[in-house]
N, C-alpha and C positions, 0 to 999 in steps of 0.2 A: 510420462509425467505431464500434466497439463500446465499451461502457462496462463497466468492471469495478469491483468493490469489494474492497479488500484490508483484511481485518480482522487486527489484530496484537495479541498479548499480549507485552509487553516483560518480559524476565527481571528479577527483583528486583535482581540484581547490576548491571544496566545503569542502574537507577534509584537506586542508592545515593548518588550525588553529582549533584544537579541541574545543576551547571555542566558536569560531564563528560557528562551526558546531552544537553545542548544541543550540545556538540561532536560527539557520536556521531550525533545526528540530522542535523547538517550534513554529516558525512562520508557518511552513507547517501544523502542527497539528491544530493550531488555525484557519487557513484559511479553512481547510477541515471541522472542526466542524461548522463553520459559514455558509459555502456555500453548504455543503452536509449533511443536517440534517437527511437524510434517510439512511446514512451509519453508521453502528455501528461497532466500532473497537473492535475486539475480542482479538488480541494479535499482538505483533511485536517481531521479532528476528533479531539479528545481526548474520551474517553467515561468514564463511571463505572460501566460494566457489566462484562460478561464479557470484553470486549476493551478495551484501553487506547487504541488508535488505529484510526480508520476513514479510509482513503484512497480517494478516488474518482479513477479514471484512465480515459483513453480510448486505444485503440490499434486498428489494423487487424491487428496481429500478436500473436496470443496467446502466442507464444514469448517475445516481449519482455516481456510482462506476467509470465510465469512467471519470467523472469530477474530482473525487478525484485523479485518476491516472494522469490526466493532471496537477493538482496542484502539485503533487509530482515531475513531470518532470520539470515544469516551475519554481516554487518557490524553489524546493529542488535541482535543478540542477542535475537531475538523468535521467536515461533511465529506463523505466518500461516495464514489461510484466504482463498482468493480465489474470488469469485463473479462470474459473468457477470450483468450487470444489464440487463434489458429494460424500457424505459419502460412504465408501466402501460397507457397508451393503445395502444401497439403490441401488447402482450400480448393485450388485449381484442379487437383486430382479428383476431388469429389464431384466435380461438375460433369 
């Protein structure tokens, strides 16, 4: 199974009301679970850098990861960047 990192910047409007943002995050999560069953969520982090959220997911189907990122963008009012992540050990073995 391949691992991906989805980096998200949430729009300021979506963060205007913290209670509303919690509901928005729940709606995004539920929609991804329903529409992207091949995507397994490993972890999520809030960050204080260029991105607001870092999600780590696994999937054998990159199209489902793409769809999950589109849901984050459209429903979650965010900009995303998705990266394929190769474990360092595996990367070094390919050199």
